[in-house]
N, C-alpha and C positions, 0 to 999 in steps of 0.2 A: 280165727274163729273161737279159740279157747276150748273149753271142755263142752261136749255135747253128747246126746244119745241119738244114734242113727238107727232108723227103722225102715225096713224094706217096704215096698209098695203093697205086698201081700198081707203085711201085718198092721197096716194103718188103722184098721177097724178095731184093733185091740188096745189102742192108745188110751190110757186112763185120763181122767180129768186132771187138770193142773199142769199138763205138759204144754209148753209154749213152743210153737214152731219157729225155727230160726232160719232154715234154709231148705229149699226144695230142689231135688235133682231128678234125673230121668228114672232111676230105679230105686231111689230111697229118699227119705225125708229126715232132716235133723231137728231134734227138739232139745229144749232145756227146761229146767225146773228151778224153783226158788232155792231149793237145797243145793242143787248143783252150782247155781250162780254164787251162792254164799261160800261154798267150798272153793270155787275158783278164785274168789277174792282173797280167801285166807292163804291159799297156796302162793298166789302172786305176791302177797306181802310178807310171806314167811321169811324170805332172805333178809329183807330190811329189818324185820322184827328181831331176827336172830342177831344181827349186827348190833342193834340197839341194846339187846340184853347183854351181849358180850362187853360193850362199852360200859354199861351200868355196873356189871360185876367187876370189871377191871378197875373202875374208879373206886368202888368200895374197897377192893384189895389194896389199891395204892394208898388210900387214906389210912388203912390199918397199918401198912408198912411204914408210912411216914410217922405215925404215932410212936413206933418203936424203932425208928431208923438207926439211932445210935447203938442200940443193943445188937441189932442185926449186923451192922458194920463191924463192931468189935468181935462178934462171933465169927464173921467171915475172915477177919484178919487172923484170929487165933487158929481157925481151921487151916488157913493157908500156911501159917508157920508150922503147924503140926504136919501138914502134908509134905512140905519141903524137908523137914527134919526126918520124918519117917522114910521118905524116899531116899535121902542121902544115907541114912542108917542102913537101909536094906541094900543099897548099892555097895556100901563099904563091906558089909558081911559077904555078899555074893561074889564081889570082885577082889576081895582081899586088899582093901585100901587100908592105909595106916594113918594114925593120928599125927599130924605134923607138929613140930615145936616151933612156935612163932615168938620171936623176941624183937627187941629194939635195935639189934645189930645190923650189919650190912652183909652178912654171909648169906649164901644161897647154896645149900647142900641137899642134893637129892640122890638117894641110892636106889637103883633099880626103878627109875621113873618110867611111866608108860603114858601113852596118849589115850585118854578115856574113850574117845570116839573111834579112832582107828583100831584100837584093841577090840572093840565090839564088832566092827565090820569084819575083821580078820577071823574072829571066833565063829561067825556065821559060815565062813568058808572053811572051817576046820583048820585054820592056820594059827600059829602062835605068834604073839607080838614079842619082839626082842627088846627087853628092857635095857636102859642105859643110865649111867651115872652123870651127874652134873655138879661140879663144885666150883662156884664162883666165890672164891675167898679173897681176902685183902691182897694177897701177893699175886693172884692171877684172876682178877675180877673181869677181865675181858678175854673171851674165847674167840679165836679166829678159826672158823670151821670150814675146812675144805673137803672135797670128796667128789665122787662121780655123780652124774645125774642119776636120779632114781634110787640113790643110796639111802635117803632118809634125812637129809639135812633139814628140810623145811618141817618135817614131822617132829624132829628133835627140838627145834626152836619153839614150835607151837605147844608141844606137850609141857615144856617147862613154864611157859607163860600161863597155861591153863592150871598147872599145879599151884602157881602163885595165887591165882584168882581163887581157886577152891580153898586153899589154906586160909586166906584172909576173910572168906565168907563163912568160915566155921565148919567146913566140910573136911572129912578125911580125904586123903589124896591117893592117887594110883601110884604107889611106890612102896619099896620095902622099908625106907626110912627117909625122913625129911626134916630139915632144920632151916627155917626161912626167916631172915630178917624182914621186918615190915617194909613193904613196898609203897612209897608214897604216890608213885605214878608208874603205870605200865605202858610203855610205848611199843608199837608194832609197825614195821614197814615191810610188808610181805605182799606177794602177788603183783599182778599187773592189771591196771584199770585206767581208763581215760575219763575225762570230763569235757567232752566236746562241746556241750551246751555253754560252758564257760570259757571255751577256747583253750583248754588245757590238754596237751597230748599225754600219752602214757608216761613219758619221761618227765614231763613237767609235774604231773601228779606225784611221781616218785620224789622229785626234788623238793616239792612243797612239804610233803610229809617228813622228809629227812630234815629239812630246815626247822620244822616244829620240834623235832626230837633234839637236835643240837642246841636249840635255844632254850629248851625247858627242862631237859633231864638234869637231875642232880645226883649226889652220892647215894641217895636212898632209892633211886629209880631202878627199874629193870627194863632193859631195851633189847628187843630182838630185831635184827636187820637181815634181810634176805636179798642177796644179789644187788647191792647198790651199784649204780653206774652201768647197768646192762643195756640201757636204752639209747646209748649214744656210741660214738666211735670208740674203738678199743682203748686207745691211749687216753682219751677224754675220760672214759669210765674208770680206768685204772687210776688215773690221777685223782679223781673225785673220791673213789673208795679209799685210796691211800690217805688223803687228807681227813676223811671222816673218821678213820680208825685212830689217827693221831689225836684228833679233837676229842673223841670219846675217852681216850686214855689220859690226856693231859688236862683237859678243861672240865668235861662233864664228870669224869672219874666215877662213873656208874657201873653197875653190874650189867654186862651186855654179852649177847651171843651174836656174832657177826659171821654169817654164811656167805661164801663167795667162791667163784670159779677163777678169780684172779690169784693164781698160785704165787705170783710175784710178791704178794702182800706178806707171805710168811717170812720174808727177809726182815720184816719189822720186829720180829721176836727178839732179835739180837740187840735192838735199840730201845725197846719199850719193856721195862721190867715187869709190868702187870699184864702183859699180853702172853697168852698161852695158845699154842697151836694144837688143834685136834682135827681128826679126820674120820671119815666113815670107811670101814674096812671092806675090801672086795677081794675076790679070789678068781684068778684066771685059770680055767680048766678046760683043756681040749679046745682051745680057741674061743671059748665062751666066757662071759663075765658073770660071776655069781655074787650078788649083793648080800653081804652078811648083816648089814644094818647095825653094826656095832661101832660105837664111838670110842676112839682110842687116841692117846696122845701121839702127835706126829703130824705130818703133812702129806698131802696127796700130790702125785706127780702128773696125773692125768685126770680128765673129766669123763672119758668114755662117751662123749657125745655122739660119735659115729655109731657106737654100739646101740645106744638108745634109739637113734634114727633107724637102725636096722629092725629093732623091735617094733617100731611104729609102722614099718612097711614101705620105706622109701625104696625106689627102684635100685637094683643091684648095681647098675651102671653108675648111678649117682654116688653110691656108697664107695665104689672102687675109686672113682675120681676124687672124692673127698679124702680118702686115705692117702692117695698120691700127693695131693696138695698139702695135707698135714705133714707128711714126711719131709717134703721140701721145706716147709716153714720151720720145722723143728731143727733142720740142719743149718739154717741160716744164723747169722750173727745177731739178728734181732731178738732171738730168744734169751740171750744172756744180758742184753742191755738193761732190762728192768731189774735184774738181780744185782747189778752194780749200782743201781740207783740208791739202794739203802746206805751204801758207803759214801756216795757222792753228794746226796741231798741232805742237808742238815735238817734236823727236826725243828719245826717252827723257826725257819730261817729269819723271818721278820722280827721275831722277839730277840733273836741272838745277834742281830746286826751290830757290828762293832761301833763304839762311840767315836765321834769325830776327834781328831788330834787337838791337844791343848794349844793355847796361844804360844806358849814357849816353844813347843815342838815345831809349830808352823814357822816361827821366826828362825829357829836353828836350821830347818830345811831350806828356807829361803836364803839364808846367808851362804850356805854351801853352793847353792845354785848360782847366786850372784857372782861368787868368786870364779866359778867355772866360765860363766858367760863373759866376764870382763876380759878373759884371755883368748876369746874366740873372734876371728875375723870372718864374718859371714860370707864376704865376697870370695874368700880363698878356699871355702869348703867345697869339696867334691861331694856328690850324692852319697857315696859310701861314708865319708867323714861325717856328714850331717846325720846319717842314720846311727852311727856309733855315738855321736853326741847325745842323741835322744835317749839311747839306752843308758848312757852314763848318768844323765840327769834323772831318769826314772829310778835308777839304782840308788842314787843319793836320797831321793824322797822316801823310798821304802825303808832304807837303813835308818833314816832319821826318825821315822814314825813307828815302825814295827815293834821295837822293844817295849814301848810304853803301853800299847793298847791292843796289839794283835796276838801276842803270845799268851795273854791272860784269858782264860775261858770264862765268858760271861755266864751269869746265872739267870734262870728263867723263873720268874715269880708266878705262882698260880693265883 
């Protein structure tokens, strides 16, 4: 019906001229007027007219902005830079950040480094962040970081990567002192994630990212690796982590932090001169484990995984059974096997493979063997005599070849 004037039956005689009847009902009559009809039309079209006016005004503003677009863009860019610089400056003052020394070297020295995000989260809970040093110098550019779960290995890795990023973007850094050689690439392999849409499992994603690091990292790169090889069988993972550490040390020769629960890898420190072992300190007190979150030189002997499982709320029966199984495993001989691997497994055995014997050495060995065989009657040999003959021939071959190429230590070219 729209807008109307409703008049009861008792008041119909008082209707002035110009009222137009629109509807009759039992107890009332509805009327309209020319003015009311005009007002109704204006109200009905007000929304459309308002939208038209907004479009007109916006178009006028758009044309004015386009006319001075370059000036506005330059102003916005300047304001953005000022905003970032002012924000970083305020942060540096409030959180006691320090100005880093950035040079063209390959050192990475941070004294009293802190994680900028974790530190703020702890501050809200009235807890202090434990600062740690990191010194990736030429003689120990590769750190092997062991320690318990929940002790702070991942935090330590990430905080140093963030410090490198902050230093190279022109910011002060959360540390007491910092001297950082320019990082041409920063590589990170942390966390666990899959890519099922592309048919990649969690372990496959880990290996793909690790492959990218090993193929691209150079002497000026910074690499952080967290728990390489954890997504497969124990010895598969240990073998991969072992080979990755060797490759980083011998081929990439980059600054790297390698966190792992494979404590067997610490045996590599005796073989790799640029590898330094560090660990996160813990304290056992009254049957409980206290995480000190302090990085110190040395190695960890336990991961305290069962303790972390207890904190997570696993049933006590499961925890007791896990402790029993762990005790049995630690008593077995399998525990010492990987430790012996460092002595038994040559570093980069493929590169150090002995060269084949020379033609002269082969002829000499063949001559000795021929002389022995000429005096042998095969039909008269007993099984024992035949076995002794094989050992004798083998000894002749080894003695003829060994002095020339097996006693000399081959060199590995980088």
